[in-house]
C-alpha positions as CSV (number, residue, x, y, z in Angstrom):
1,S,4.0,-1.6,-7.7
2,L,4.5,0.6,-10.4
3,L,8.1,0.7,-9.7
4,L,8.3,-3.2,-9.5
5,A,6.4,-3.3,-12.8
6,G,8.7,-0.9,-14.5
7,R,11.8,-2.6,-13.4
8,C,11.2,-5.6,-15.2
9,A,9.0,-4.3,-18.1
10,S,10.8,-3.5,-21.5
11,W,10.5,-1.1,-24.4
12,Q,7.4,1.0,-24.6
13,T,6.0,-0.2,-21.6
14,R,8.9,0.4,-19.1
15,S,9.1,4.2,-20.8
16,Q,5.4,4.6,-20.1
17,I,5.7,3.5,-16.7
18,D,8.9,5.7,-16.2
19,E,7.2,8.6,-17.6
20,A,4.1,8.3,-15.3
21,L,6.5,7.9,-12.2
22,G,8.5,11.0,-13.5
23,G,11.7,9.1,-14.1
24,G,11.1,6.9,-10.8
25,I,12.3,3.7,-12.4
26,T,15.9,4.7,-12.2
27,L,16.1,6.6,-9.2
28,K,19.3,6.4,-7.1
29,G,19.3,5.6,-3.6
30,I,15.8,3.9,-3.7
31,E,17.5,1.5,-0.9
32,Y,17.4,4.6,1.4
33,L,13.4,5.1,0.9
34,Y,12.7,1.3,1.5
35,A,14.9,1.5,4.8
36,S,13.0,4.6,5.8
37,L,9.8,2.6,5.5
38,N,11.0,0.0,8.1
39,E,11.6,1.4,11.5
40,S,10.7,0.6,14.9
41,Y,10.4,3.2,17.7
42,K,9.4,3.5,21.2
43,T,5.7,4.2,20.3
44,G,5.2,2.6,17.3
45,K,6.4,0.7,14.2
46,L,6.5,1.2,10.2
47,T,7.1,-1.7,7.9
48,F,6.6,-1.9,4.2
49,G,6.7,-5.3,2.2
50,N,7.1,-5.8,-1.6
51,S,6.1,-9.1,-3.0
52,I,5.7,-10.8,-6.7
53,W,3.5,-13.7,-7.0
54,L,4.2,-15.8,-10.2
55,Q,2.2,-18.2,-11.7
56,E,3.8,-21.7,-11.1
57,G,5.7,-23.0,-14.2
58,L,5.9,-19.4,-15.9
59,E,9.1,-18.5,-17.5
60,F,10.8,-15.6,-16.0
61,I,14.0,-13.8,-16.5
62,P,16.0,-14.9,-13.4
63,G,17.8,-11.2,-13.4
64,C,14.4,-9.5,-13.1
65,I,13.7,-11.5,-10.0
66,D,17.2,-10.8,-8.7
67,S,17.0,-7.1,-9.2
68,L,13.8,-6.8,-7.6
69,A,15.0,-8.5,-4.5
70,E,18.2,-6.9,-4.3
71,E,17.3,-3.2,-5.1
72,Y,13.4,-3.3,-3.9
73,Y,13.6,-5.8,-1.1
74,C,10.7,-7.7,-3.0
75,Y,10.0,-11.2,-1.8
76,S,9.1,-13.7,-5.1
77,Y,6.7,-16.5,-4.6
78,S,5.5,-19.2,-6.9
79,A,1.7,-20.0,-6.9
80,D,-0.8,-22.1,-8.8
81,F,-3.5,-19.5,-9.6
82,R,-4.7,-21.6,-12.6
83,T,-5.3,-25.1,-11.0
84,D,-5.4,-24.3,-7.2
85,N,-6.8,-20.7,-7.2
86,E,-8.1,-20.9,-3.7
87,A,-4.6,-21.9,-2.3
88,A,-2.9,-19.3,-4.2
89,N,-5.2,-16.4,-2.7
90,A,-4.8,-18.0,0.7
91,S,-1.0,-17.6,0.3
92,V,-1.5,-13.7,-0.8
93,R,-3.6,-13.3,2.1
94,H,-1.5,-14.7,4.4
95,F,1.6,-12.6,3.2
96,V,-0.5,-9.4,3.5
97,R,-2.0,-10.5,7.1
98,E,1.4,-11.1,8.1
99,Q,2.9,-7.7,6.9
100,T,0.2,-5.7,8.4
101,E,0.2,-7.5,11.8
102,G,-3.3,-8.7,11.1
103,L,-4.9,-5.5,10.2
104,I,-5.6,-6.4,6.7
105,D,-7.0,-9.8,6.5
106,C,-9.1,-10.2,3.2
107,D,-9.5,-12.2,0.1
108,F,-8.0,-10.5,-2.8
109,D,-9.8,-13.1,-5.3
110,L,-7.1,-13.0,-8.0
111,S,-8.4,-14.8,-11.1
112,Q,-7.3,-18.1,-12.4
113,D,-6.0,-16.1,-15.4
114,T,-3.3,-14.5,-13.3
115,C,0.1,-14.6,-14.5
116,F,1.7,-12.5,-12.0
117,A,0.7,-10.2,-9.2
118,L,2.7,-7.4,-7.4
119,V,1.6,-6.8,-3.8
120,N,2.9,-4.1,-1.6
121,A,1.8,-4.2,2.3
122,L,2.3,-0.9,4.6
123,Y,1.7,-1.1,8.3
124,L,1.9,1.9,10.5
125,K,1.4,2.0,14.1
126,D,2.2,5.4,16.0
127,N,0.5,7.9,18.4
128,W,-1.3,11.0,17.0
129,N,0.1,13.2,20.0
130,L,2.6,13.2,22.6
131,F,0.2,11.4,25.1
132,G,-1.2,9.0,22.9
133,D,-4.7,10.2,23.7
134,E,-7.4,8.9,21.7
135,L,-8.9,11.2,19.0
136,S,-12.5,12.5,19.8
137,L,-15.4,11.2,17.6
138,T,-18.1,13.1,16.0
139,D,-21.2,13.1,18.1
140,E,-23.4,12.1,14.8
141,K,-22.8,9.1,12.5
142,Y,-22.2,9.3,9.1
143,D,-22.3,6.6,6.2
144,F,-18.9,5.6,5.4
145,V,-18.2,3.6,2.1
146,N,-15.1,1.5,2.4
147,A,-12.9,0.0,-0.1
148,F,-15.1,-3.1,-0.7
149,G,-18.3,-0.5,-1.3
150,E,-19.8,-1.6,2.1
151,V,-21.5,1.2,3.7
152,K,-20.7,1.8,7.5
153,N,-22.8,4.0,9.5
154,T,-20.3,5.1,11.9
155,R,-18.8,8.2,14.1
156,L,-15.9,9.7,12.4
157,M,-12.5,11.1,14.0
158,S,-12.7,14.8,14.9
159,A,-9.7,16.7,16.1
160,Y,-8.4,20.1,16.1
161,Y,-5.2,20.8,14.2
162,A,-3.4,24.3,14.6
163,E,-1.5,23.6,11.4
164,G,-2.7,22.7,8.0
165,R,-5.7,23.5,5.8
166,P,-7.7,21.3,3.7
167,Q,-6.6,21.7,0.0
168,K,-9.0,21.3,-3.2
169,G,-7.9,19.2,-5.9
170,G,-9.2,18.2,-9.3
171,N,-12.2,16.5,-7.8
172,Y,-11.3,15.8,-4.4
173,T,-10.3,17.5,-0.9
174,T,-7.1,16.5,0.9
175,F,-5.4,17.0,4.3
176,Y,-2.5,15.7,6.0
177,A,-1.6,15.0,9.8
178,K,1.4,14.2,11.1
179,T,2.1,11.4,13.8
180,Y,4.1,11.7,17.0
181,N,7.0,10.4,15.2
182,G,6.7,12.4,12.0
183,C,4.8,10.2,9.6
184,R,2.5,12.3,7.4
185,L,-0.8,10.9,6.8
186,H,-2.8,12.1,3.8
187,F,-6.8,12.1,4.0
188,L,-8.5,12.3,0.8
189,L,-12.1,13.0,0.3
190,P,-13.5,12.5,-3.3
191,D,-16.3,14.9,-4.2
192,D,-19.8,13.7,-4.1
193,G,-20.5,11.3,-7.1
194,V,-16.7,10.7,-7.6
195,A,-15.5,7.1,-6.7
């Protein structure tokens, strides 16, 4: 989303976003990155979708929207967040649900004051190993807090990896694992008391 925002921002805002991305707004060959995020293979699929949702009637620079479509493969939609907020949110929800093969299906609750929203959706289906065996789960259950703040008492994935070690970050621990087709999944565990 920062790439999309930076592409259409101007002056100081564009400079700040570009600095935060390490010069990423002007990256050459970004189309190859997006192409690599849309693959189908025998054991799975990887898709990535960008979208911008503009408040109906909002004036915009056509060249900006064209640039997002051509350079970042970004869909653009008009939605009436102000007077038909429920339908606008339903449209965003439908886009994400469609892009993620139904795995993410939730209300993003964008407010009536929304002028525009940048939405990215990533879908990955792959085997963890050559045989596609299920990963083992812990015997005990643990409290897991999801992105919505809900606590679920559940068994967690457990596996032995010959490669890799957990790495300590500033206030988190990270570990990555590769899927059968080489996608790297990074797992982040915040320290206790860190959101």
